[in-house]
C-alpha positions as CSV (number, residue, x, y, z in Angstrom):
1,M,84.9,157.3,63.6
2,V,87.1,156.9,66.8
3,R,84.1,158.0,68.9
4,T,81.9,155.1,67.4
5,F,84.9,152.6,67.9
6,L,85.2,153.5,71.4
7,F,81.3,153.5,72.0
8,V,81.0,150.1,70.5
9,F,84.0,148.7,72.7
10,T,82.6,149.9,75.8
11,L,79.3,148.1,74.9
12,V,81.3,144.9,74.3
13,V,83.2,145.2,77.4
14,L,80.2,145.9,79.8
15,A,78.3,143.0,78.0
16,V,81.2,140.4,78.4
17,V,81.3,141.4,82.3
18,S,77.9,141.4,82.9
19,L,77.7,137.9,81.4
20,A,80.9,136.5,82.9
21,G,81.0,138.3,85.9
22,F,84.2,138.9,88.2
23,R,86.1,135.5,89.0
24,G,85.8,134.8,92.6
25,Q,82.8,137.3,93.3
26,K,79.9,135.2,94.9
27,F,76.4,135.2,93.3
28,A,73.0,133.9,94.4
29,G,73.0,131.9,91.2
30,T,75.9,129.9,89.1
31,P,77.9,132.7,87.1
32,L,78.2,132.1,83.5
33,Q,81.9,131.0,82.7
34,I,83.0,131.3,78.7
35,T,86.2,129.7,79.6
36,P,85.8,127.5,82.6
37,D,89.6,126.2,82.2
38,M,88.4,122.9,83.2
39,K,87.6,124.2,86.8
40,H,84.6,122.0,87.0
41,Q,85.3,118.2,86.2
42,P,83.1,115.2,86.8
43,K,84.8,114.0,89.8
44,V,84.3,112.9,93.4
45,I,85.1,115.3,96.0
46,T,85.7,114.0,99.9
47,Q,82.5,114.9,101.9
48,H,80.5,115.9,99.0
49,G,77.5,114.7,97.3
50,S,77.8,112.8,93.8
51,G,75.3,112.2,91.2
52,F,77.2,109.4,89.8
53,F,76.0,107.0,92.6
54,S,72.5,106.2,93.0
55,D,72.6,107.3,96.8
56,N,74.2,110.5,95.7
57,R,77.0,110.1,98.2
58,G,80.8,110.7,97.1
59,D,82.5,108.9,100.0
60,H,81.8,105.2,100.3
61,P,83.2,102.4,102.1
62,L,86.5,100.4,100.6
63,V,85.8,97.3,98.6
64,P,86.3,94.5,100.9
65,G,89.8,93.0,100.4
66,T,91.3,96.3,99.3
67,I,95.1,96.5,100.4
68,P,96.9,99.9,100.5
69,V,100.2,100.3,99.0
70,G,103.2,99.2,100.9
71,Y,100.7,97.1,103.6
72,N,102.3,94.2,105.0
73,L,100.0,91.2,104.6
74,P,100.6,88.8,107.0
75,G,101.0,85.3,106.3
76,R,100.0,85.6,102.4
77,Y,101.3,86.5,99.2
78,A,99.1,89.4,97.6
79,Q,99.5,87.8,94.0
80,S,98.9,84.2,94.6
81,G,97.3,83.7,98.3
82,V,99.5,80.7,99.0
83,N,102.8,80.3,100.9
84,N,103.9,81.4,104.2
85,M,107.6,80.8,104.4
86,S,108.3,84.0,106.6
87,G,105.1,84.5,108.3
88,N,105.4,88.2,106.8
89,S,105.1,88.5,103.1
90,S,105.2,91.9,101.8
91,F,105.6,94.7,99.3
92,T,107.5,97.0,101.6
93,S,110.5,99.1,100.9
94,E,112.1,99.5,104.6
95,P,115.7,100.2,104.7
96,T,116.6,96.7,105.7
97,Y,118.7,94.0,104.1
98,L,115.6,91.7,103.6
99,D,113.7,94.7,102.0
100,T,116.8,96.3,99.6
101,G,119.5,93.9,99.4
102,V,122.1,96.7,100.6
103,I,123.8,96.7,103.8
104,G,124.8,100.4,104.4
105,D,126.5,101.6,101.1
106,V,126.8,98.2,99.7
107,Y,125.3,95.2,98.4
108,G,125.0,92.5,101.1
109,D,125.5,88.8,100.3
110,G,123.8,85.8,101.7
111,F,120.0,85.3,102.1
112,P,117.8,86.7,105.0
113,V,115.2,84.0,104.6
114,E,115.9,80.1,105.0
115,V,116.9,78.5,101.5
116,N,115.3,74.9,101.5
117,D,113.4,73.0,98.8
118,K,109.9,75.0,99.4
119,L,112.1,78.1,98.7
120,L,113.7,76.7,95.6
121,Q,110.3,75.4,94.3
122,R,108.5,78.9,94.9
123,G,111.6,80.3,93.1
124,R,111.3,78.4,89.8
125,E,107.5,79.2,89.7
126,R,108.1,82.8,89.9
127,Y,111.1,82.6,87.6
128,D,109.2,80.7,84.9
129,I,106.4,83.4,85.4
130,F,108.4,86.6,85.5
131,C,112.0,86.0,84.2
132,A,112.0,82.8,81.9
133,V,110.3,85.0,78.8
134,C,113.4,86.7,78.6
135,H,116.0,84.6,80.2
136,D,115.1,81.6,79.4
137,R,114.1,78.8,81.6
138,S,118.0,77.9,81.5
139,G,119.1,81.2,82.5
140,S,120.9,81.5,79.0
141,G,119.2,84.9,77.7
142,N,117.7,83.1,74.8
143,G,114.0,83.7,75.9
144,I,111.3,84.3,73.5
145,T,111.6,88.1,73.5
146,K,114.9,87.7,71.7
147,A,113.0,86.6,68.7
148,Y,111.0,89.7,68.7
149,G,114.2,92.0,68.9
150,L,115.3,92.3,72.4
151,A,118.7,91.4,71.8
152,T,120.3,93.0,75.1
153,V,119.1,90.3,77.6
154,A,121.9,89.1,79.9
155,S,122.9,85.7,80.5
156,L,122.3,84.7,84.0
157,I,125.0,82.1,84.0
158,D,127.7,84.5,82.8
159,D,130.7,84.8,85.4
160,R,129.9,88.3,85.9
161,L,126.6,87.8,87.2
162,K,127.7,84.6,89.1
163,A,130.1,87.0,90.8
164,Q,127.7,89.5,91.8
165,P,126.5,89.5,95.6
166,D,122.9,87.9,96.3
167,G,121.9,91.6,97.2
168,Q,122.8,93.1,94.0
169,L,120.6,90.3,92.1
170,F,117.6,90.9,94.5
171,A,118.0,94.9,93.9
172,T,118.2,94.3,90.2
173,I,114.7,92.5,90.4
174,T,113.3,95.1,92.5
175,N,114.4,98.2,90.5
176,G,115.4,97.1,86.9
177,K,118.3,97.5,84.9
178,N,118.9,98.9,81.6
179,T,116.2,97.3,79.4
180,M,115.0,95.4,82.0
181,G,111.7,96.9,84.1
182,A,111.3,97.0,87.9
183,Y,109.6,94.1,89.3
184,G,109.4,95.4,93.0
185,P,105.7,96.6,92.7
186,S,104.8,93.0,91.0
187,I,106.8,90.5,93.0
188,A,106.6,90.2,96.7
189,V,109.9,90.4,98.8
190,E,110.0,87.0,99.9
191,D,109.3,85.7,96.1
192,R,112.3,88.1,94.9
193,W,114.7,86.1,97.4
194,A,113.0,82.9,96.2
195,I,113.9,83.5,92.5
196,V,117.7,84.7,93.6
197,A,117.9,81.1,95.2
198,Y,116.9,79.7,91.9
199,V,119.0,81.6,89.8
200,R,122.1,80.6,91.8
201,A,120.9,77.0,91.4
202,L,120.7,77.6,87.9
203,Q,124.1,78.9,87.8
204,K,125.6,75.9,89.8
205,S,123.5,73.6,87.5
206,Q,125.3,74.8,84.5
207,S,128.7,74.2,85.8
208,V,128.9,71.1,87.7
209,K,131.3,68.7,87.0
210,V,130.4,65.3,85.7
211,E,132.2,63.4,88.4
212,L,130.1,65.2,91.1
213,L,126.9,64.0,89.7
214,S,124.9,61.0,91.2
215,P,125.2,57.7,89.3
216,E,121.3,58.2,88.5
217,L,122.1,61.5,86.6
218,K,125.2,60.2,84.6
219,A,123.0,57.4,83.3
220,Q,120.3,60.0,82.3
221,L,123.2,62.0,80.7
222,E,124.5,59.3,78.7
223,K,121.2,58.2,77.2
224,K,120.5,61.8,75.9
């Protein structure tokens, strides 16, 4: 019985070895792999051919207009193709105040870009697209997402956020915080500063004294 078992076992081992071959050994033909373990996958390998494409080439030129990650796009915003406030729109993460909102080990204050009507208008557009859905157009934190259960949205007009340095607001937009995701990969550097400028304008508009308003604005408030 033992002899029979050993004989059969030996035959099975020899059969498996003869079919599968030794891993790493070179053969004239392609060896049969019982368990390839995902060694061979349909993928493009640099400087190799590929039957997936009609020309059987694996390497192809980049699609016209392709932009590498972190590449500066002079004079344009990648997501809109408009505006040239600084002449160097970017998605970079250089260790500068412009790109991080940080000076040394602390958040900086002030704007590294010129704050003007054009910047505020740009900030309002970007804010309405990316921020208003959660923070509401007035910055109150009562956006549409609150109706769907997201109850942790901060009010941008709270004194706590008013007291934060401009760089901290910029960093929050870039990196996200708590339930807020990071918008650094989606919003260009200059656009983030434009949003910060518009948020500051929203904060001031919510706390301005009536006596400081122009006669035209006072008349509009009285009508309401």
